[in-house]
C-alpha positions, -999 to +999 in steps of 0.1 A: +465-384+415+498-369+425+506-368+463+500-334+477+521-317+503+503-313+537+498-282+558+483-281+594+463-252+605+456-244+641+428-219+648+406-207+676+396-175+694+421-153+714+433-170+746+421-204+736+456-219+738+467-219+701+503-210+710+508-237+736+492-264+715+511-254+683+545-255+702+537-289+715+527-303+681+555-286+662+580-303+685+564-336+680+561-335+642+592-315+633+572-284+625+578-247+618+551-221+628+537-196+604+517-169+623+482-161+610+478-130+633+473-098+616+489-078+645+519-099+653+534-089+620+543-055+635+575-047+652+575-031+687+540-044+694+548-075+715+527-075+747+492-067+735+496-089+705+507-118+727+538-126+707+559-156+718+593-147+732+624-164+719+624-185+752+588-195+746+595-205+710+618-233+723+640-232+692+610-237+668+612-214+637+585-188+636+576-169+604+554-139+597+563-122+630+580-087+632+580-081+595+566-046+592+566-013+611+533-002+628+529+026+603+535+004+572+506-007+549+503-044+552+472-062+537+457-096+530+473-098+496+507-093+510+501-119+537+489-144+512+518-139+488+544-141+517+530-174+531+527-188+496+564-182+491+572-197+524+553-229+517+569-232+483+604-229+500+596-253+528+583-280+504+611-275+480+636-280+508+617-311+520+626-329+487+663-329+500+655-339+536+651-374+551+626-360+577+602-334+562+594-302+580+557-298+586+543-262+583+519-252+610+498-221+602+486-208+636+463-179+644+430-162+649+428-140+619+402-159+600+405-141+567+442-146+566+436-184+570+408-186+545+429-167+519+455-195+522+432-225+526+409-214+498+435-198+475+417-165+471+426-146+440+428-111+455+423-079+435+455-058+431+439-024+439+463+003+453+450+024+483+430+055+473+438+078+502+415+106+491+385+082+489+394+067+522+394+101+539+358+108+526+346+074+537+360+077+571+335+105+579+306+081+573+290+058+600+294+021+597+257+018+587+261+044+560+292+025+547+274-008+546+245+008+527+270+022+502+287-012+499+254-030+493+245-005+466+277-015+448+276-051+455+248-067+476+267-101+477+299-088+491+315-113+516+333-087+536+329-086+575+301-059+578+310-052+614+346-041+606+347-005+593+382-007+579+373-038+558+341-022+546+360+009+535+386-012+516+358-032+499+342+000+487+376+013+476+381-019+455+346-018+441+351+017+429+379+004+409+368-029+397+329-026+402+329-061+417+343-080+447+335-116+446+369-134+454+377-161+429+389-193+445+418-213+432+428-238+460+466-243+461+482-277+455+483-285+492+462-306+515+451-289+547+441-302+581+423-275+601+422-280+638+402-257+662+406-255+700+372-260+716+369-242+750+338-238+771+328-202+771+332-197+808+368-212+806+376-190+776+365-158+794+385-168+825+416-172+803+410-139+786+409-122+821+442-141+831+458-130+799+450-093+803+463-094+839+495-110+825+499-083+799+496-056+825+522-073+847+544-078+817+545-041+809+517-032+786+516+003+800+554+008+794+550-007+759+522+017+750+543+047+763+572+035+740+550+034+710+536+069+718+572+081+722+582+067+687+554+089+673+531+063+659+496+073+650+472+052+672+445+056+645+465+032+623+451-002+615+480-018+634+467-004+667+434-022+665+451-049+687+431-048+720+450-030+747+468+000+732+439+023+727+426+015+762+459+021+778+463+054+758+429+066+771+444+059+806+477+078+799+455+107+785+438+108+819+404+100+803+398+067+823+414+050+853+438+021+847+412-003+863+386+009+838+411+006+809+417-031+818+379-037+822+372-023+788+400-043+773+386-074+788+351-066+775+363-058+740+385-089+739+355-111+749+334-096+721+363-102+696+365-138+708+328-143+701+332-129+665+361-152+660+341-182+671+313-173+648+337-171+619+354-204+626+322-223+634+309-215+600+337-235+584+327-271+586+361-283+575+376-274+610+381-303+634+374-292+669+395-307+697+396-304+735+432-313+742+467-322+728+460-359+725+429-354+702+450-330+680+479-354+679+457-383+667+442-363+640+477-353+628+490-388+630+462-399+607+466-370+583+503-375+578+501-413+575 
């Protein structure tokens, strides 16, 4: 059997410490970081998406950050193709290097990661804006019922209205949405960061306080001034809609930050449920456990 190129994947819920761990590991193993965060792809959206600054990146190359404007259409298929191209380039260049570069795919957007690891064959169905407008008027329960009438085995996240609408849109075109799987010619090591729930929630609170101090209100004002539609999918990052409600004088700043913390905790729970379902993920508590796994994987 031919030797396969190796990719390391770092996953976990928001605020679990993926960024810090991936930077340490990338420095140790001559790595580059490919973001698997569906909101860090957007320009001008830095604080609420917890992007690493140039200083924080410590000279480590980062990909899939700041590649689209907030009002641009960017979907799973585009992400998958972009990362596929990146991996092909990295491994082709490695043939000429004495010390190979190790790609680290890092993030909490589970569907992005699964599309890469499992090699989803995604349907190329263009957006149907007229249909979307009609579907937006329905409740989530009504949309789920409509989706199940079309395909009762659909694997889409039924709690995510935007993804349910997209699934219906695809099904109207193809009458079927069971993603075919064709795993790429890479070997993956998936590592998850295991944090006690209490610790995770404490870190979420600290992170939100840090975002406020770093200028989340100012950043939200800037995005409003640029004229972006806050109903766009890009603004589902926790923070902007909460702060906009404060700026619209609908809630106090204190309440906006409280709601942001509540919604972020709920999101972290959904992420954990998603990742725990994948038995291929190796859960670690600290850097040394992750380092040992990688040493064995690359040996």
